[in-house]
C-alpha positions as CSV (number, residue, x, y, z in Angstrom):
1,M,1.0,-14.7,10.4
2,D,0.6,-11.2,8.9
3,S,0.1,-11.1,5.2
4,V,1.1,-8.9,2.3
5,V,-2.2,-7.4,1.2
6,H,-1.3,-4.6,-1.3
7,F,1.5,-3.1,-3.3
8,N,2.2,0.5,-4.1
9,M,4.5,1.6,-7.0
10,P,5.5,5.1,-8.2
11,A,4.5,6.4,-11.6
12,Q,5.2,9.6,-13.4
13,D,2.5,9.3,-16.1
14,R,-0.9,8.0,-15.1
15,E,-2.1,7.2,-18.6
16,R,1.1,5.6,-19.6
17,V,1.3,3.3,-16.6
18,S,-2.4,2.4,-16.8
19,K,-2.1,1.4,-20.5
20,F,1.1,-0.6,-19.9
21,Y,-0.3,-2.8,-17.1
22,E,-3.7,-3.2,-18.8
23,K,-2.0,-4.3,-22.1
24,V,0.8,-6.4,-20.7
25,F,-1.0,-8.2,-17.8
26,G,-4.7,-7.6,-18.4
27,W,-5.1,-5.7,-15.1
28,T,-8.1,-3.3,-14.6
29,M,-6.9,0.1,-13.7
30,K,-9.1,2.7,-11.9
31,Q,-7.9,6.2,-11.8
32,Y,-8.9,8.5,-8.9
33,G,-8.8,12.3,-8.8
34,P,-7.0,14.8,-6.6
35,E,-9.3,14.1,-3.7
36,M,-7.6,10.6,-3.5
37,G,-4.1,11.9,-4.4
38,N,-4.5,10.9,-8.1
39,Y,-4.1,7.3,-7.0
40,I,-4.6,4.5,-9.5
41,L,-6.0,1.3,-8.1
42,A,-4.7,-1.8,-9.9
43,Y,-7.0,-4.8,-9.9
44,T,-4.7,-7.8,-10.5
45,A,-7.2,-10.6,-9.8
46,E,-11.0,-11.2,-9.9
47,T,-12.9,-9.7,-7.0
48,D,-16.3,-10.2,-5.5
49,E,-19.0,-7.5,-5.0
50,Q,-17.3,-6.2,-1.9
51,G,-13.9,-5.8,-3.7
52,M,-12.4,-8.8,-2.0
53,I,-10.1,-11.0,-4.1
54,K,-11.5,-14.5,-5.0
55,K,-8.1,-16.2,-5.6
56,P,-6.2,-17.0,-2.4
57,G,-2.7,-15.5,-2.3
58,A,-3.4,-12.8,-4.9
59,I,-3.2,-9.1,-4.0
60,N,-4.3,-5.9,-5.7
61,G,-2.2,-2.8,-5.6
62,G,-1.8,0.7,-7.1
63,F,0.2,3.5,-8.3
64,F,0.9,6.8,-6.7
65,T,2.4,10.0,-8.2
66,K,6.2,9.6,-8.1
67,S,8.0,12.4,-6.2
68,E,11.5,13.1,-5.0
69,R,10.4,12.1,-1.5
70,D,8.4,9.1,-2.4
71,N,9.8,7.1,-5.3
72,I,10.1,3.4,-4.4
73,T,7.9,0.4,-4.5
74,K,6.4,-0.6,-1.2
75,L,4.5,-3.7,0.0
76,T,1.7,-3.3,2.5
77,I,1.4,-5.8,5.4
78,A,-1.8,-6.0,7.4
79,V,-1.4,-6.3,11.1
80,D,-4.0,-6.6,13.9
81,D,-2.5,-3.9,16.1
82,I,-0.3,-1.2,14.5
83,E,1.2,0.0,17.8
84,A,2.2,-3.5,18.8
85,A,3.7,-4.1,15.4
86,M,5.7,-0.8,15.6
87,K,7.2,-2.0,18.9
88,K,8.1,-5.3,17.3
89,V,9.8,-3.5,14.4
90,V,12.0,-1.5,16.7
91,D,12.8,-4.5,18.9
92,A,13.9,-6.4,15.8
93,G,16.3,-3.7,14.6
94,G,14.0,-1.8,12.3
95,T,12.9,1.9,12.5
96,I,9.6,3.7,12.3
97,I,9.6,6.3,9.4
98,G,6.0,7.5,9.6
99,G,3.4,8.9,7.3
100,T,3.3,12.5,6.3
101,K,5.2,13.3,9.6
102,P,8.0,11.3,11.0
103,G,6.7,8.6,13.4
104,Q,3.0,9.6,12.9
105,V,0.4,6.9,12.2
106,E,-2.0,8.1,9.4
107,V,-5.7,7.2,9.6
108,T,-7.7,6.8,6.4
109,P,-11.4,6.7,7.2
110,G,-12.9,3.5,5.9
111,L,-9.6,1.8,5.4
112,G,-7.6,2.0,8.7
113,K,-4.3,3.1,10.2
114,F,-1.0,3.2,8.2
115,I,2.7,3.8,8.9
116,D,5.9,3.3,6.9
117,I,8.7,1.3,8.6
118,R,12.3,0.5,7.5
119,D,13.2,-3.1,8.0
120,S,16.6,-4.4,9.2
121,E,17.9,-4.4,5.5
122,G,16.8,-0.8,4.7
123,N,13.6,-1.8,2.8
124,I,10.6,0.5,3.4
125,V,7.4,-1.4,4.1
126,N,3.9,0.0,4.8
127,L,2.0,-1.4,7.8
128,M,-1.8,-1.3,7.8
129,E,-4.2,-2.0,10.7
130,P,-7.5,-2.4,8.8
131,E,-10.4,-0.4,10.2
132,K,-12.6,-2.7,12.4
133,K,-16.1,-3.1,11.0
C-alpha cells in the first residue's frame, strides 16, 4: 500500500502563513531561500535526528509560493517505481500532468523523482519515488 507522505499548500505571504500555523497548531516552520524556491517546511509532528517522524501516521508538509499556475493543495504519495505508478494512473483513468514540463518526471537530488498526476475525479496528486540510499 502506497502512503501519503507529505502535503504541499500554496501561500502568498511567507511570514503570515508561518505565524498562523505556528500559533494555531504549534507547528515548527523552517523557511528556505530562493535556492529552494522559497519553500517553507512545516514540521507537524516530532521527528528524530534524521528528520523522520516518530508518530506513526503523521506527516510533515510545506508551503510553496502561490502562483496562477500553481495554486492548489496537493498530497504527495510515495511509490516504489514512479514509471510503473504512472502507467497504473493512466490505466485507471487518470492523466499524467508532469513537473515543470508536461509529462516530465522531475529529479530532486537527495530526495527522489516527482511528477503530478490528475486522478479520475480531477484532483491533482504528487507522486514521489524516494531516492534509493
